[in-house]
Structures are given as C-alpha cells and as structure tokens.
N, C-alpha and C positions, 0 to 999 in steps of 0.2 A: 714616681717617688713610691716606694714601698711601704705600705701602711700596715703593719703587723701591729695587733693588739699587744699589749703589754701586761705583764702581771706583777702587780705590786704586793708587799707585804706591809702590814701596819703592826707596830708593836700593842700589847695590849695597855689597856688606861693603867693598870698597875706599874707595868714596866715604866711608863713614860712618869708618873708621880715618882717612883724611885729614882730615876735618872735626874729628875728636876730637885729632888730632894738632895742629892749627893752634890750637884752641881752648887746648889745653895749654900750647901755646910762647905765647900771647897773654896767658894767665892774666886775662882779664876777668870780670867778675861775669856770670852767666848774665842773657839777657833778660828784660825785665820780661813778666810774663803776658800783657798785652794783645798785645805785641809777637809772642809765641808763637802766641796765638789767630789774630792776623792772618796772619801766615807758614803756619800750618796750614790756613786758609781755613775756620774754624769758622763765619765769618758765612755760609757757604753752606747750612749746615743752619737749617731756619726757627725752630727752637725755641732756637736760640742768638742770634737776632737781636734786638736790643735797641731 
C-alpha cells in the first residue's frame, strides 16, 4: 500500500469561533453525514470511494 504523507490545513481559532457563532444564531440542524463527508473531501481517500 502506498503511504504518502497528507498535508492538512486547519482553520484559525477565530474562524472556528465565527462559524460556531453563525451556527448558534441560525439554529439549523447539522448537515447530513453525506454532506459532511463531501465537504471534508473523504472521497480523496481511495478506501472511502464507493
């Protein structure tokens, strides 16, 4: 199996605070799992492709 290191980026603490505040104000339910997987790019990992 090819084990290449991955490069990940993380949002700043302020960006996370802003996002959480927006979500708190909107009071919407969390997105469905498929949407989360899509936004996180899970399809980039060969084992996660269907």
